[in-house]
N, C-alpha and C positions, 0 to 999 in steps of 0.2 A: 593495688588491684582490689583488695578487700575493702579499703576505705571508699574507693570510687563506687564499688557496687552497693555498699551500704548507703552512701550519700544519695544514690539514685532512688532510694526508697523513701526519702523524706517527702518529696513531691509537694502536695498541697499544704504541708506544714512548715514550709520554708519561712513564711511570714511570721508564724509564732516563734520560730527559732530565732529569727532576726530581732523581733520585738523583745525577746528575753535578753539578748545581748545589750540592746539599747537601754532597757530598764535597769539592768545590772550596772552599766556605766554611770547612769544618773545616780543610782543608789551609792556607788563607790565615791563619786565626787562629793556628795553631801557628807558621807562619813569621814572624808579627808578634811572637809571644812570644819566639822564639829570640834576637833581638838584645838584648832587655831582660835575659834571663837571662845573656847574655854580658857585658853591662855590669856587672851585679851581681857576676858571677864575678871580673871584673878589679878592680872598685873595692873590694869587701868581702872578697874571697877572696885573690887573688894579691897585690894591693898591701899587704894587712894580714897576709899570711902565715897565714891561717886555713884550715888543711887540711880541717877538718870542713866548713866552708862550701864549700870548693872541691869536695869529694866530693859534697855535696848538690846544688850547682848543676850539676856535671858530669853527675850522674845525671838531673837534670831536663832538661838539654840533650839527652842521648842519647835519653831517652824521647820528647821532643818531636820530635826529628829522625826517629825511627823511625815514630811515629804520622803525621807529615807525609808520610813516604814511603808508608805503607800507604794513607792517604786519597788520595794522588796516584795510586797504582796503581789503586784502585777507581774513581776519577774517569775515568782513561784507559780502563778496561775498559767502563764504562757508556756513555761518550761514543762509543766505537767501535761498541758494539751499537746505540745510538740512531741514529747517523748512517748505518750500514749498513742498518738497518731502514727508515729514512726514504727512502734511495735505492731500496730494494726496492719500497716502496709507490709512489714516483714512477714507476718503470719500469712497474710493474703497471698503475697508473691510465692511463698513456699508451698502453701496449700494448693494454689492453682497449678503450680509446676508439677506437684505430685500427681495431680489428676491426669497429666499427660504421660506419666511414666509407664513404661512397659513392665511386665512382670519381672524381667531381668534387672531393671533398675531398682525395683523394690527389694528383690533378693539381694542385690549388692549392698544397699544402704541399711536394710532391715527395718521392720516396722517399729521396733522399740526405739531405735536411733532417731527415726523421723519424728516420733512423738516427743522425745527429749528435746530435739531441736526446735519444735514448734512451741514448747512450753518453757522449760528451764533456760535454754540458751537465749531465747528472745527476751525473757525477763532480765537476764544479766546485761544484755546489750541495751535494753531500754533504760535501766538504771545508770549505766555508764553514759549514755547519750544525755540524759537529764543532767548529770553532773558536769559533762563537758560544756553544754551550752549555758550553764549557770556558773558553777564553781570555777571551771577552767577559764572562763572569761573574767570573773570577778577577782580571783586570786592574783594573777599577774598584774592586772591594772592597779589593784590595791597596793601591791608590793612596790611597784614602780613609783606611783604617786606618793606613797608614804615615805619611801627612801628620798625622793626628790625634795619633799618638804622638810624632812629631817636634816638633810645636808644643808638646806637653807637656814635652818635654826642653828645647828652646830655640827660642822663637818667631822670634827675629831670624834665626838661621841657616836656619830652615825656609822663610823667604821666598825664599831662593835657588831652592828647588825650584819655587815658584809662578811665578817670573819666567820659567822655561824653557817653561812650558805654552803661552803664546800663540805663541811662536816655532815650536814643534813643530806646533801646530794650524794655523797659517797655511801652513806648508810642506806639511803633509799634504793640506790642502784643494787647493792648487795641483796637487799630484801627481795626486790622484784626478780632478780636473776635466779634466785633459788626457789622462789614460790611459783613461778610461771609453769615449769614442767610438771609440778604436782597438780595444778589445776587442770592441765590437759589430761592427765591420767584420771582425775576425778570424774570428768564429764564422760569419758569412755565407760567408766564403772556405772555411771547413771544409766547408760544404755542397758547394761546387764540387769540393773535393778528393775527398770521398766519392763524388760522382757520377762523376768521372773514373776513379777506381780501380775502382768496381763495373762501369762500362761496359767498361773494359779487360779485367776478369776474365771478364765474360760473353762478350765477343767475342774471347777470346784466340786461338781457332783462325783467325779471319779476320785478326787482326793478324799472326800468324805466316805465314799463307799468302800475304799481300801484303808480307811483310818490312817491316812498319811499326813495328818495335820502337823505332827511333830517334825516330820522330815521337811515339810515345806517351811516351817518356822525356822529350822536350822539353816536351810538354804537361804532364806531371806536374811537371817542374822549374819551369815557369812559375808554376803554382798554388802549389806548395810554396814558391817564392821569395817570393810575395806574403805568405804566412803568416809566413815567416821575417822579412821586412822589417817587417811590422806588429808582430809579437811583440817583435822587437829594439827597435823604437822605444818600445813600451809598457814593456818591462822596463828600458830605460835611464832612463825617467822614474821608475819605481818604485825603481830602484837608489839614487836620491837620498835615499830614506827612511833607509837605514842610516847613511850618514855624518852625516846631520843628527841622528839619534838619538845616535850615538856622541859627536858634538861636544858636544851638550847634557849627556850623561852625564858625560864627563870634565871638562867645564868646571865642572859642579856639584860634582863630587868634589874638584877642585882648590880651588874657592872655600871649600867647607865645611872642607877640611883646613887651608887657610891661616888663615881667620878663627877656626876652632875652636882651632887651636894657639895663636893669640895670646890667646884668652880663657882657655885653660888656664894659660898662662904668667902672665897678669895675675892670675888668681885663685889661683895656687899649687896648682892641681889639686884645689881644694875645690869640690864640687858646689854648695854653698850660696853660694859666692862667684862662681861663673860656670859652669864646665863641668869634668867629670872626663874622664880618659882613656877610661874605659869608655863614657861617654855619647857621646864623639866617635866612637868606633868604631861604636856603634849608629846614630848619625846617618849615618855613611858607608854602613852597611848599608841603612838606610832610603832613602838617596839612590839606591842601586843598585836597590832594590825599586820605588821610585816611577818611576824612568826606564825600568826594564825593563817595568813595567806600561804605560807610555806606548808603548813599543815594541810590546808585544803588541797594544794597541789599534790601532796603526797597521797591524800585520800583518792583524788582523781586518778592518779597513776596506778594505785593499787586496784581500783575498780576496773580500770582499763586492762590491767594485767589479768584480772579474773575473766573479763568479758572477751579478751582477745581470742582465747580458745573457742569460746562460744561463737564469736563473729566468724571465725574461719569455718566452723561447722555449718553455720547458716549459709554462708556464701557457697560452700560446697554443694549444699542442697539446691540453692537457687540456680547455680550454674550447671547442675546435672541435666543433661539433655537425653531425651528418650532415644533409645537406639532404633526405634520404629518411627519412621517419618514418611510423609507423603512424598511421592516422586514429583518432578517438575510439573507435569500435566496429568494429574490423577484422573482415573475413570470414575464417574459419579453415578453409575447405574449398574446393577447386577442383572443380567439377562435371565438367568435361570439357576437352578440348584445343582448343575453338573459340577462334580468335584474330581480332580485328577492329581494324584501324587506321582511325580516323575523322577525316579532316582533320588529320592529325598534322604539326606543324611542330616541328623540333628543332634546337637549337644548343648546342654545348659551352660557348660563352661566354655562354649565356643571353641572347643578343642576337638579337632578331627580324630585324635587318637583315642578319645573316650566318648564314643558315640552312644547316644541314647536310642536313636532310631537309625537303622542301617539299611540303606538301599531299598527304600519303600517305593513300590510301584503298585498303584491301585487306582482304578477308574470307577466312579460312581455316577449313574445317570440320575437326572432330575426326577424326583418323585419316588425313587427307590427307598426301600427300608433296609438298612445295613446293620447287622449285629456285629459287635466286636467282643470277642471273648479271649481271655488269657489270664494267666496267674498274676498275682500281685507283683508289680515291678516289671511287667512285660512292656511298658510304655504305651498303654492304651490311651491314657489321658494326654500324654505328650503328643500323640498322633493327632488327636482332634483339636488341640490347642493351636495347631498350625493353620487350621482352616480360617478362623477369624483373625489370624495374624497376631495372636497374643505373643508369639515368639517368631523369629525368622529362622529359616533353614540355614544350615551350614553350607550345604550344596544341594543341587537339584532344584525343583520348583514345585509349588502347589498352585493349582489353578481352580478358580471358581467361575462358572459360566464361560469357560474357555480362556480366561484372562488370568495372568499371574497375580496372586493376591498382593504382591508388592506394587502393582500398578494401580490399585484401587485407592480411592480416598478412604482413609481408615474408618471414618464415621459411617460412610455409605456401606462399606463391607460389613461392619459389625451390626448395623441395623438390619441386615438381611440374614444374619446368623444368630440364632438364639441358643444359648447354652444353659443347661441346668447342671450345675457342677456337683461334684461329690459332696463338698461341704456347702450345704444349703444355708443361705443367709437371708434372714428377714430383718427389717429395720423397725425401730420403735415407731408406732403409729397404728392407724386402723388397718384392718384387712384390706379395705378398699384402696387405701393409700399405697399399701405395699403392692397390690396387684397393678395399680396404674404406673408403677415403675416400668412395666413392659411397654405401655403406651398411655400417656397421660390424657390423650384426647378420645379414648374409647367411650362408647355409650354404656349405660348400665346393662342394657340387653346383651351387648357383646361381652361384657365382663362376666355376666352370669353364664353365657354360653361357653366361654373358656373354662370356667369352673366346673361346668357339667362334664366337659370333655376330660378334665383332670380328676373327675370324681371327687371334687371338693365342695360342690354346692350344698349337698345334704348336711355335712357336718358343720358348715358355716351357718346354715339356717338353724341348726340346733342350739347355737349360742343365743343368749337373750338379746344381744344387740346385732345379731346377724353380721352383715358386711361392715358394720360400724364398730365391731368388737376391737378393742385396743390390744395390740400385740406388744409385748415387752421387747427390749433390744435382743436380737438374736432369735426371737420367736420362742422364748423359753416357756411361755404359757400354753403352747400347743405341742402335741406329740410329734415324734420324728416323722411318722407317716403323713400326718396332716401338714407338716412343714414342707415335705417333699411335694405333695399335691398342690399346695399353694404356689410353690416355685415353678412347677410345670405350667400351671394356669398363667402365671406372670409371663413366662416365655411365650406361650401361645398368643398372648395379646399383642406381641410384636408383629404377628402375621409374617413370619420369616420365610425365606425360600429354603433355608436349611435349619433343621432342629436337631440339636445334639443333646441327648440324655445320658449323662455320665454317671452311671450307677445310681440314677435318681429315683428308683423305685425299690431300693434295697430294704426300706423300712415299711413297705406296703405289702399287705397279704397277697397271696397268689391270685385269688379271685379278682380283687380290685385291680391288680396289675393287668390282668387279662382284659378287663373292661376298658382300662385306659388305652391299651394297645389297639383294641378293636375300634374305639372311638377315634383315635388318631388316624387309623387306616381308612376309615369311612368318611371322615369329615375334612381331612386335609391331604387328599391323595396327591396333589401336585407338589407338596413339600418334601424335600429330601430329608429322611429321618435316619439318624445314626444313633444306635442304642448300645452303650457300653454296659456290660453286666457281668456279674459273677455267676448268676443262675442261668442255666441253659434254657429254662422255661421262658426267660425274658426275651430271648432272641430266636426261639425255635421256629417261629413262623415268619422270620425275616426273609426278604427276597434272596439275600446272600449273607453268609456269616464269615467274618474274618477272624482267624485264629492267630493271636500274637504270641510270640515266645522270644524272650530276651531281646526285645527291640527289633525283631524281624517278623515278617509275615510268614507263618508256618504253613497255612492252608487257607483257601477261599472256596466257598461253595454253599449249597443248601444243606439243610440238616441231614437229609438222606445221603447226599454225596460225601459229607464229612464223616458220617458214621462208617463209611466204607474205606476212606483213604486218609483219615487223620487220626493217628493214635492218641494225640493229645485231647482232641475233642471227644473221642470215644471214651477215654478214661474219665473225663469230667462228667460226661453224660451218665455213665454207668454208676459212678460214685454217688451222684445226686439222685439217681433213680432208686438206688438201694436205700438212700436216706429218706426217701419220700418227698424230696424237694420238687421233683418234676411231676407235673400233672397236666398232661397234654389234652 
């Protein structure tokens, strides 16, 4: 199954893979011919003093060596092209598949693991593939041809080569058997290393502000130490391969030289009587070729052992299917921004015994502004993530425009629902390029209007390059409040039927936040607006406010209604009023 899946990723590089095999075969044939030419050169040219024959054989040797070199170079070039293209296709297939994942798929595999599979694992498989299409073709053919010619020269001496094969095979089997489980463990540790490094880089400001550099170093050293220990153990096992190969090679050469010399002396150097000097030299050359071929086979098997764990992880990622799919005949248009939660239960673990949202019933009319308030962990974000179907409910249903979200085409639904998440993300590029993520076809006038609504236009214009100002990855060269306003503008450019602001003005001052709320109310009255907030002032003028508590709806109503009948809302309001947070 794994091999079949990997083979399907070769695609347009099959020609280069096949050409590699053809070039390798031609190279091997010439390398097999060269020792025979050398034997003839010695026996019938040098020994007999025949200069004409020496020149003839010398020319043939030179041409054979040059052609072998040319075919070897072509084989190397086509193997490099095929393996690099194969790796390119693997990364492409994995990356494209990741784009279709739901949040639960990513939660299952983890971001660090996905990065490891796209980098380290693909490199391992690429190296293994290059060795397979070149060395794994060359080595067996070389060994078979060399053995056949050796037996043709002297069958008894050639038995020495065969005697070494079982010893090498047994040793290699034991090495691979013990090394493979270690490599599996190492690649899992790589995931932990990537996770630690990415976490450290994302939170480098926090690390430095708390002077926790030494702690982070120790954490890195601990994980790095695990990788070092496992790799050292595996490499020590694999290191036995080389001395074992060399022992067999030199033992065979000594035995061939010893017995061959005795045969030559006994036969007087006559090939018909036993063995000639040239034939002995060719047998030694074939001995080296045979044992070198065995060494190549062992190297290929070792690399396959290393890459086998990587291949399994790659195939796991490419076979992973999103648990959110379109139905047979999906709806391709959203009529309006009506939203309805009907008996909704939800759990990230898909376990009805551990519900994150419990029996949610809520109806929102198109164009309404709904505030959602609740303590940390009350499942506010979980609730709104069900609207664009980032997750599926465990039971019950969520409808948009009167239709169950599971009946919509996913792209259609998500194009009509714009979310500004708690963790605002900006990408490297200009401000204009980031804003056009919302809609790449908007005009400059529409872009500026969206920024005015989000109260971002003025600070953008204060930059020397305005909308062409370059943003670093993650928007690290703008403040938190500026980042939030850019993300709101980006969402507005989608011109959605539903706009969800998930605590997206927490870094904005109260006055600017009020101006944003007023602008949204006046300019996009037909858009359903859902505002999740920690501050009561952020939702105080909403048409209705939903109070969440421990995954359930505690109360629904206007500010005045909730002040009378919701103790949770009243406590939050009073605590923030005393702290001067609320400014009605």
